[in-house]
Structure formats: structure tokens, C-alpha cells
C-alpha positions as a Markdown table, in Angstrom:
| # | Residue | x | y | z |
|---|---|---|---|---|
| 1 | Unk | -11.9 | 13.3 | 28.5 |
| 2 | Unk | -9.5 | 14.7 | 25.8 |
| 3 | Unk | -10.9 | 14.1 | 22.2 |
| 4 | Unk | -8.3 | 11.5 | 19.6 |
| 5 | Unk | -6.5 | 13.8 | 17.4 |
| 6 | Unk | -7.7 | 13.9 | 14.0 |
| 7 | Unk | -6.2 | 11.2 | 11.9 |
| 8 | Unk | -3.5 | 13.6 | 8.9 |
| 9 | Unk | -4.6 | 12.8 | 5.4 |
| 10 | Unk | -1.7 | 12.0 | 3.1 |
| 11 | Unk | -1.9 | 15.3 | 0.8 |
| 12 | Unk | -1.9 | 14.4 | -3.5 |
| 13 | Unk | 1.1 | 17.2 | -3.3 |
| 14 | Unk | 3.2 | 14.8 | -1.0 |
| 15 | Unk | 3.7 | 12.5 | -3.4 |
| 16 | Unk | 4.6 | 14.2 | -6.2 |
| 17 | Unk | 8.0 | 13.4 | -6.1 |
| 18 | Unk | 10.2 | 10.3 | -7.3 |
| 19 | Unk | 9.2 | 7.0 | -6.1 |
| 20 | Unk | 12.1 | 6.1 | -3.9 |
| 21 | Unk | 11.4 | 8.9 | -3.0 |
| 22 | Unk | 7.8 | 8.3 | -1.3 |
| 23 | Unk | 8.0 | 4.1 | -0.7 |
| 24 | Unk | 10.1 | 4.5 | 3.0 |
| 25 | Unk | 7.7 | 7.4 | 3.8 |
| 26 | Unk | 4.9 | 5.3 | 3.7 |
| 27 | Unk | 6.0 | 2.7 | 5.7 |
| 28 | Unk | 4.1 | 3.5 | 8.6 |
| 29 | Unk | 1.3 | 5.5 | 6.9 |
| 30 | Unk | -2.8 | 3.8 | 7.3 |
| 31 | Unk | -4.0 | 3.3 | 4.6 |
| 32 | Unk | -8.1 | 2.9 | 5.0 |
| 33 | Unk | -10.6 | 1.8 | 3.0 |
| 34 | Unk | -14.9 | 2.8 | 3.8 |
| 35 | Unk | -17.0 | -0.5 | 2.8 |
| 36 | Unk | -20.6 | 0.0 | 1.1 |
| 37 | Unk | -21.4 | -0.3 | 4.7 |
| 38 | Unk | -20.3 | 2.0 | 5.8 |
| 39 | Unk | -17.5 | -0.2 | 8.3 |
| 40 | Unk | -13.7 | 0.6 | 7.3 |
| 41 | Unk | -10.7 | -1.4 | 7.2 |
| 42 | Unk | -8.0 | 0.4 | 8.6 |
| 43 | Unk | -4.1 | -0.8 | 8.8 |
| 44 | Unk | -0.8 | 0.6 | 8.6 |
| 45 | Unk | 1.6 | 0.0 | 5.8 |
| 46 | Unk | 4.6 | -2.1 | 6.9 |
| 47 | Unk | 5.8 | -3.2 | 3.0 |
| 48 | Unk | 6.5 | -1.3 | -0.4 |
| 49 | Unk | 8.5 | -1.5 | -3.3 |
| 50 | Unk | 9.3 | 2.3 | -6.3 |
| 51 | Unk | 8.7 | 1.5 | -9.5 |
| 52 | Unk | 10.2 | 4.1 | -11.8 |
| 53 | Unk | 10.3 | 5.1 | -14.6 |
| 54 | Unk | 13.5 | 4.0 | -15.7 |
| 55 | Unk | 12.9 | 0.6 | -14.0 |
| 56 | Unk | 12.9 | -2.3 | -16.4 |
| 57 | Unk | 10.2 | -4.0 | -13.6 |
| 58 | Unk | 7.7 | -0.1 | -14.5 |
| 59 | Unk | 5.2 | -1.2 | -16.2 |
| 60 | Unk | 5.3 | 1.8 | -18.0 |
| 61 | Unk | 9.5 | 1.0 | -18.9 |
| 62 | Unk | 9.3 | 0.7 | -22.8 |
| 63 | Unk | 6.1 | 3.4 | -23.7 |
| 64 | Unk | 2.0 | 4.3 | -22.8 |
| 65 | Unk | -0.8 | 2.3 | -23.1 |
| 66 | Unk | -4.6 | 2.2 | -22.0 |
| 67 | Unk | -3.2 | -0.1 | -18.6 |
| 68 | Unk | -0.7 | 2.1 | -17.5 |
| 69 | Unk | -2.0 | 6.1 | -18.8 |
| 70 | Unk | -2.5 | 6.2 | -15.3 |
| 71 | Unk | 0.7 | 6.1 | -13.9 |
| 72 | Unk | 1.3 | 9.3 | -15.8 |
| 73 | Unk | -1.7 | 10.7 | -14.6 |
| 74 | Unk | -1.2 | 12.7 | -11.4 |
| 75 | Unk | 0.1 | 11.6 | -8.0 |
| 76 | Unk | -2.0 | 11.0 | -5.0 |
| 77 | Unk | -3.9 | 8.1 | -7.8 |
| 78 | Unk | -4.9 | 4.4 | -7.4 |
| 79 | Unk | -3.5 | 2.2 | -9.9 |
| 80 | Unk | -4.6 | -1.4 | -9.5 |
| 81 | Unk | -4.0 | -4.2 | -11.3 |
| 82 | Unk | -4.7 | -8.2 | -12.0 |
| 83 | Unk | -2.1 | -10.7 | -12.0 |
| 84 | Unk | -1.8 | -14.1 | -13.0 |
| 85 | Unk | -5.3 | -13.6 | -14.2 |
| 86 | Unk | -6.8 | -13.3 | -10.2 |
| 87 | Unk | -4.4 | -11.3 | -8.2 |
| 88 | Unk | -4.5 | -7.5 | -8.0 |
| 89 | Unk | -2.3 | -5.2 | -7.0 |
| 90 | Unk | -3.0 | -1.7 | -5.8 |
| 91 | Unk | -0.5 | 1.2 | -5.3 |
| 92 | Unk | -0.2 | 4.6 | -5.4 |
| 93 | Unk | 1.5 | 6.9 | -8.6 |
| 94 | Unk | 4.2 | 9.3 | -7.6 |
| 95 | Unk | 5.8 | 12.5 | -9.2 |
| 96 | Unk | 4.7 | 15.2 | -11.4 |
| 97 | Unk | 2.1 | 14.4 | -14.5 |
| 98 | Unk | 3.9 | 13.1 | -16.8 |
| 99 | Unk | 6.6 | 10.9 | -15.0 |
| 100 | Unk | 5.0 | 7.2 | -14.6 |
| 101 | Unk | 6.0 | 6.1 | -11.5 |
| 102 | Unk | 3.9 | 4.6 | -8.7 |
| 103 | Unk | 4.8 | 2.5 | -5.0 |
| 104 | Unk | 3.4 | -0.6 | -4.6 |
| 105 | Unk | 1.8 | -1.3 | -1.4 |
| 106 | Unk | 2.9 | -4.8 | -0.3 |
| 107 | Unk | 1.2 | -5.0 | 3.8 |
| 108 | Unk | -0.3 | -4.3 | 6.2 |
| 109 | Unk | -1.2 | -4.5 | 9.2 |
| 110 | Unk | -3.6 | -4.5 | 10.1 |
| 111 | Unk | -5.9 | -2.1 | 13.0 |
| 112 | Unk | -8.9 | -3.0 | 13.2 |
| 113 | Unk | -11.4 | -4.5 | 10.6 |
| 114 | Unk | -15.5 | -5.3 | 11.1 |
| 115 | Unk | -16.1 | -8.3 | 12.8 |
| 116 | Unk | -18.7 | -8.9 | 10.5 |
| 117 | Unk | -16.0 | -9.3 | 7.7 |
| 118 | Unk | -14.5 | -11.6 | 9.5 |
| 119 | Unk | -16.8 | -14.1 | 10.7 |
| 120 | Unk | -17.0 | -14.4 | 6.7 |
| 121 | Unk | -13.5 | -15.3 | 7.1 |
| 122 | Unk | -14.0 | -18.1 | 9.8 |
| 123 | Unk | -16.9 | -19.4 | 8.4 |
| 124 | Unk | -15.1 | -23.0 | 7.0 |
| 125 | Unk | -12.4 | -22.3 | 9.7 |
| 126 | Unk | -11.8 | -19.9 | 12.7 |
| 127 | Unk | -8.3 | -18.4 | 12.3 |
| 128 | Unk | -5.3 | -19.2 | 14.7 |
| 129 | Unk | -3.5 | -15.8 | 15.8 |
| 130 | Unk | -0.8 | -16.2 | 13.2 |
| 131 | Unk | -3.2 | -16.1 | 10.3 |
| 132 | Unk | -5.7 | -13.3 | 11.5 |
| 133 | Unk | -2.1 | -11.0 | 11.9 |
| 134 | Unk | -0.8 | -12.5 | 8.1 |
| 135 | Unk | -4.4 | -12.4 | 6.3 |
| 136 | Unk | -3.2 | -8.4 | 4.9 |
| 137 | Unk | 0.3 | -10.2 | 4.3 |
| 138 | Unk | 0.7 | -9.3 | 0.6 |
| 139 | Unk | -0.3 | -7.4 | -1.7 |
| 140 | Unk | -3.3 | -9.9 | -3.5 |
| 141 | Unk | -4.1 | -11.1 | -0.5 |
| 142 | Unk | -4.8 | -7.2 | 1.2 |
| 143 | Unk | -6.5 | -6.2 | -2.2 |
| 144 | Unk | -9.0 | -9.7 | -1.5 |
| 145 | Unk | -9.6 | -8.3 | 1.9 |
| 146 | Unk | -10.0 | -4.8 | 1.5 |
| 147 | Unk | -12.5 | -5.8 | -1.6 |
| 148 | Unk | -10.0 | -4.3 | -4.0 |
| 149 | Unk | -10.4 | -4.5 | -7.8 |
| 150 | Unk | -10.2 | -2.9 | -10.9 |
| 151 | Unk | -12.5 | -1.1 | -10.1 |
| 152 | Unk | -10.9 | 0.9 | -8.2 |
| 153 | Unk | -8.0 | 2.4 | -10.7 |
| 154 | Unk | -7.5 | 5.5 | -11.1 |
| 155 | Unk | -9.7 | 6.4 | -8.1 |
| 156 | Unk | -7.9 | 9.9 | -6.1 |
| 157 | Unk | -7.3 | 8.9 | -2.7 |
| 158 | Unk | -9.0 | 10.8 | -0.5 |
| 159 | Unk | -11.7 | 10.6 | 2.5 |
| 160 | Unk | -15.0 | 10.8 | 0.0 |
| 161 | Unk | -13.2 | 7.8 | -1.8 |
| 162 | Unk | -13.1 | 4.6 | -0.5 |
| 163 | Unk | -9.9 | 4.7 | -0.3 |
| 164 | Unk | -7.1 | 6.4 | 1.5 |
| 165 | Unk | -4.1 | 7.1 | 2.7 |
| 166 | Unk | -3.5 | 9.2 | 6.8 |
| 167 | Unk | -0.3 | 10.2 | 7.5 |
| 168 | Unk | 1.7 | 8.2 | 10.5 |
| 169 | Unk | 0.6 | 9.0 | 14.1 |
| 170 | Unk | 3.6 | 11.4 | 16.4 |
| 171 | Unk | 4.0 | 7.6 | 18.3 |
| 172 | Unk | 5.4 | 6.5 | 15.3 |
| 173 | Unk | 7.5 | 8.2 | 14.1 |
| 174 | Unk | 9.1 | 9.1 | 17.4 |
| 175 | Unk | 10.1 | 5.9 | 17.8 |
| 176 | Unk | 11.9 | 6.0 | 14.2 |
| 177 | Unk | 13.4 | 8.5 | 15.4 |
| 178 | Unk | 15.0 | 6.0 | 17.9 |
| 179 | Unk | 15.4 | 3.8 | 15.7 |
| 180 | Unk | 16.3 | 4.2 | 12.0 |
| 181 | Unk | 16.8 | 0.2 | 11.6 |
| 182 | Unk | 13.5 | -0.4 | 12.5 |
| 183 | Unk | 13.1 | -0.1 | 8.4 |
| 184 | Unk | 14.7 | -2.7 | 6.1 |
| 185 | Unk | 16.1 | -1.9 | 2.2 |
| 186 | Unk | 16.8 | -4.5 | -0.1 |
| 187 | Unk | 15.7 | -5.8 | -3.2 |
| 188 | Unk | 12.2 | -6.4 | -4.7 |
| 189 | Unk | 10.5 | -9.6 | -5.4 |
| 190 | Unk | 9.5 | -11.7 | -8.1 |
| 191 | Unk | 10.2 | -10.3 | -10.3 |
| 192 | Unk | 12.4 | -10.7 | -14.0 |
| 193 | Unk | 14.1 | -7.4 | -15.2 |
| 194 | Unk | 15.5 | -5.0 | -12.1 |
| 195 | Unk | 16.2 | -7.5 | -9.7 |
| 196 | Unk | 18.8 | -6.1 | -8.5 |
| 197 | Unk | 17.1 | -2.3 | -7.5 |
| 198 | Unk | 17.2 | -2.0 | -3.8 |
| 199 | Unk | 13.6 | -0.7 | -4.0 |
| 200 | Unk | 11.9 | -2.3 | -1.2 |
| 201 | Unk | 11.3 | -1.0 | 2.0 |
| 202 | Unk | 9.6 | -2.7 | 5.4 |
| 203 | Unk | 9.5 | -3.0 | 9.1 |
| 204 | Unk | 11.8 | -4.9 | 10.0 |
| 205 | Unk | 10.1 | -8.3 | 12.9 |
| 206 | Unk | 7.2 | -7.4 | 11.6 |
| 207 | Unk | 5.0 | -10.6 | 11.2 |
| 208 | Unk | 2.7 | -9.0 | 8.5 |
| 209 | Unk | 5.4 | -8.9 | 5.9 |
| 210 | Unk | 5.7 | -10.7 | 3.4 |
| 211 | Unk | 8.5 | -12.2 | 3.4 |
| 212 | Unk | 11.7 | -10.8 | 5.2 |
């Protein structure tokens, strides 16, 4: 029996380029969350947004602060912040060190979730198939499901840590080359500034995307 190929880990050096270049390239990559009990949650990245230095919607647009300091660091590190006092958002730091840039992971198409975690989610009411598909269909929802909080801020994205990124499979890459229109580029969501920047990308016809 042939063994499954070992997934290639996304190296930090591959992320040390502008966020608007990284964001569409992360579509189809897999985000892996290693839980404390050894179980994993795996999800295909299906929606991203880019944030860059000259972007008024970027947290680092005006100056460096304790909150956004991670964005000025090396690529391949997680930038996690709290919004509305209750939801966390996961970002991947990109570009060269000193250039504050990041890609927001907006939605995942779940590939595997521990049975024990699903059982916890269904304690009050069973999940419908549609609900299961959309468990990670938004930045706050995916952080809640993957148990990501602000303590993850500044962590390197690599397999000896709780989070890492794996490259697209060859099958996904091949299908994308055959159908380039599978990736939609549009404006970002929920912003008061920089809302006209076309820096959001998502997979077409994917039911796990936060908003089409």
C-alpha cells in the first residue's frame, strides 16, 4: 500500500512578501490546530483579507503600538487580536521584518474535527449538515472553534507549535490551474476605512465562506 505523501509545511521565508501577494496564495492551504490532548483540527483556508502599511484599515497604519507590534516582526508568526471585547481574529504576519503587514484568515472549510469536540458542540442541540459546514465561516467563529485566543499572539506558525500552515495539495493546485475563476477577488468586509481596496479573496461556490 502506498503511504500518503507528507504535507509540505509553509516556510516563513515564503511569507516574507507583501500581504496582497500572500493572501490569494493561502487559499487552498491547510491551517492545522494541534490541541493540548494531541487531537487536531484541520481546515482548508477558503477566505482571506490582506492588510498593508499604506492601508488605513491596517492596525499599524498610524504607528507602532504594543497591540500591533507583532506585525512589525518576522513573517510566519501569528497576529491575534480581540474585537468587540469577545471575538478573536487570526492573522498571518507577512512581508519583511519592519514592514507591518498581515493576512486575516476569514474562513475555513473543515477537513477534520475531533469527535469529542463535535460532541461538546452538540450537547444542547444537534448540528445540521449546513451548520457543520459553517462552523468556521468567519474569523471569530474559526478562532472560537480552534480555541485560539490572544495568548496565541506572536507564536511562530510551525509544527512544534499549536498552529501551522500546510501547502495546497497537488490536486487542488491542478484544479485551480484548470479553473482560475475559482478564486474571487473583491473588497473587504466590515470596514469604515480602506473599504474600497480589493484585498479580499475567497473560493467561489464554497459554502464555508463567510459572505459571498
